Steps between C-alpha positions, in 0.01 A plus 500: 500500500673810370330692222692600189613860501257738336526869427251689714453867584605592855123522604429160341798345671403647840143373455631157410725489812215614723269230349755233574559641853129505571472140395798384701405700811146359479641146491795531744590679814708813453808325636469224244487725188842549342581795281708269284188292435301804396782606255523142366124478441508839323802401288709793624816537689510547877663832432208619297264383770689707749492794264120510526482402863826564705392268787266216558306720746457766233378235262248370748391861572438558127299180479288593807451857365374369169269252669379770736424726206311216333298430816404868523389494140285185543338636818431845350153590623214544249326824594179372333463243785357568841746536787430145617534354148832692449647359821376150419639520144837618629503219751411243236784623275739490797395145595539387138847655493596327831385161359691539170815633661509294816868423512601854421267638767647266753851586392440873549322462836711231663868457548792740467356703217196613700732689729677688216421874526475553124253209461297616796493847361349375172242286678411787741455746209257257336306463827487878527331521159260221584409674827454835328271339239272343762484806727420717200222262388358499856511883516475522882408835660803706594447427876523126428769493236797424715321216674386357166852522364622305803231237461565460131876475555438230764264316264757505219755348744242248610426400133876460425556290806203267451574468129857389576378250757226385258760389254595225752132404560361348179175391674383867532331604185545834320136575569551439871801724511325772304208493742728514798688803363183691401336428833811619680489832324129540558553429871787749525303773325176435700673567833657825389225717634444315830 
């Protein structure tokens, strides 16, 4: 149902459009979201929608960027925690995010949008920050840093893959998935000096 037109600042309007986009992309595949529907739900013209986001891909990229920024914020490490506690807390925040944004996560990681270079760039940049956070927390000796970076990057890819698959497997609990992910990282890091 269309909303009545309201006067909003450009920043407020952009935020409203991104909120609607995040909701729609979390409920529907990228291909099924229509820009016209976003405009209608916001109570704006299609032309105004295109003023803010010239293409549907740019709109999706803006939604992904905002969600990526939010994910980085909720997984921000607490330096007061031990290294293990920081990693576990970051993983817990990530798992909670995956659960609460399941459709959006699937939309970004499956289908045509996952191959889009601009979307991949946003996701890869977020993964780079996550990798850097973990490696910095682990503080490996210089001689092992490159190997640890490789292990952590592989672990992050592993976590993303199993989390996406987990969304289709409701019999696996969050605690089981958490344990699997933490055990995988411990195993990768244990073998680095062998």
